[in-house]
C-alpha positions in Angstrom: 3.0 -18.2 1.6 4.5 -17.0 4.9 4.2 -20.3 6.8 4.9 -22.8 4.1 7.8 -21.3 2.2 9.0 -18.2 4.0 9.0 -16.2 0.7 7.1 -13.3 1.9 7.2 -10.6 4.6 3.5 -9.8 4.4 0.4 -10.7 2.4 -3.0 -9.0 2.2 -6.0 -7.9 0.2 -7.8 -4.7 -0.3 -10.9 -3.6 -2.2 -12.5 -0.5 -3.4 -16.2 -0.4 -4.2 -17.7 2.5 -6.1 -20.5 3.2 -8.5 -18.7 1.1 -11.0 -17.2 -2.3 -10.1 -14.1 -1.0 -8.3 -11.3 -3.5 -7.7 -10.0 -6.3 -5.5 -6.3 -6.5 -4.9 -4.2 -9.3 -3.5 -0.7 -8.4 -2.7 2.5 -9.8 -1.2 5.7 -8.2 0.0 8.4 -10.6 -1.1 12.1 -11.1 -1.2 13.3 -10.1 -4.7 14.6 -13.6 -5.3 11.2 -15.0 -4.7 9.1 -13.0 -7.2 9.1 -15.8 -9.8 7.9 -18.3 -7.3 5.3 -16.2 -5.5 3.2 -14.9 -8.4 2.1 -18.4 -9.6 1.4 -19.4 -6.0 -0.9 -16.4 -5.5 -2.7 -17.2 -8.7 -3.2 -20.8 -7.6 -4.5 -19.7 -4.2 -7.0 -17.3 -5.9 -8.1 -20.1 -8.3 -8.5 -22.5 -5.3 -10.6 -20.1 -3.5 -12.9 -19.6 -6.5 -13.1 -23.3 -7.1 -13.5 -24.5 -3.5 -15.5 -21.6 -2.2 -15.9 -20.3 1.3 -17.5 -21.9 4.3 -20.7 -20.9 5.9 -18.8 -19.9 9.0 -16.6 -17.6 6.9 -19.7 -16.0 5.4 -21.3 -15.5 8.8 -18.1 -14.0 10.2 -17.7 -11.6 7.3 -21.3 -10.7 7.4 -21.1 -9.8 11.1 -18.0 -7.7 10.5 -19.4 -5.8 7.5 -22.8 -5.2 9.1 -21.2 -4.0 12.3 -18.6 -1.8 10.6 -21.3 -0.2 8.4 -23.7 0.4 11.3 -20.9 2.0 13.4 -19.8 4.2 10.4 -23.4 5.5 10.0 -23.3 6.8 13.6 -21.1 9.6 12.4 -22.8 12.6 10.8 -20.0 12.9 8.2 -20.6 9.3 7.0 -24.3 10.0 6.7 -23.7 13.2 4.8 -21.3 11.4 2.5 -23.8 8.6 1.9 -26.5 11.1 1.1 -24.3 13.0 -1.3 -23.3 9.9 -3.1 -26.9 8.7 -3.4 -28.0 12.1 -4.5 -25.2 12.4 -7.1 -25.8 8.9 -8.5 -29.5 8.6 -8.5 -30.2 7.1 -5.1 -33.3 7.8 -3.1 -31.6 9.7 -0.3 -32.5 7.2 2.3 -31.3 4.0 0.5 -27.9 4.2 2.4 -29.8 2.9 5.4 -30.7 -0.3 3.5 -27.1 -1.2 3.0 -26.9 -2.8 6.5 -30.0 -4.8 5.8 -28.7 -5.9 2.4 -25.4 -6.9 3.8 -27.1 -9.1 6.3 -28.9 -11.0 3.5 -25.7 -11.9 1.6 -25.4 -15.7 1.1 -22.7 -18.1 0.2 -24.2 -18.3 -3.3 -24.0 -14.5 -3.7 -20.3 -14.5 -2.6 -19.3 -17.3 -5.0 -21.1 -15.7 -7.9 -19.3 -12.5 -7.3 -16.0 -14.3 -6.7 -16.2 -16.1 -10.1 -16.9 -12.8 -11.8 -14.4 -10.6 -10.0 -11.5 -13.2 -9.7 -11.7 -14.2 -13.3 -8.0 -14.6 -14.4 -8.9 -12.9 -17.8 -9.5 -9.7 -15.8 -6.2 -9.8 -13.9 -3.9 -6.8 -13.8 -0.5 -7.7 -12.6 2.0 -5.2 -11.2 5.4 -6.2 -10.0 7.5 -3.6 -8.2 11.1 -4.7 -7.7 14.3 -3.1 -6.5 16.1 -1.0 -9.0 19.0 -3.4 -9.1 16.9 -6.4 -10.0 17.4 -7.2 -13.7 14.1 -7.1 -15.6 14.8 -10.4 -17.3 15.2 -12.1 -13.9 11.5 -11.7 -13.2 9.5 -14.1 -15.4 6.0 -13.3 -14.1 4.5 -11.7 -17.2 3.0 -14.9 -18.6 -0.7 -14.8 -19.0 -2.7 -17.0 -16.6 -4.2 -20.1 -18.1 -7.5 -19.5 -19.8 -6.5 -15.9 -20.7 -8.1 -14.6 -23.9 -7.4 -11.1 -25.0 -10.5 -8.9 -25.4 
């Protein structure tokens, strides 16, 4: 979006994992006159990712980052105490937090694509558009449901 059309000032993604599914968020900081164009482009990019998948190199790089980050975090006593408290509160063994690094190291491309198809299903989308106060609501036509949407 930044390189091709100059619509956005920044793009990114964030996630939160918890006992329940958590969330995955993709976001863009855009010019107010570009909102109508950017939302469908972001939807198309997410669909392309789910359809085309990720490469083995991307999986390997992500695995190294996640394993390294988790291993470093567990060097801090506070992180270990937090992990023990969560596992105790939600039925863990008390030592299973140590297996997280080993489990991350085993994640495969098939695992990632299975999760991507479940998590990035357009029927589960929640769209939030925050615009300047002076932007008329009717000027922003992004509330259409993505193709394939079926209300539950």
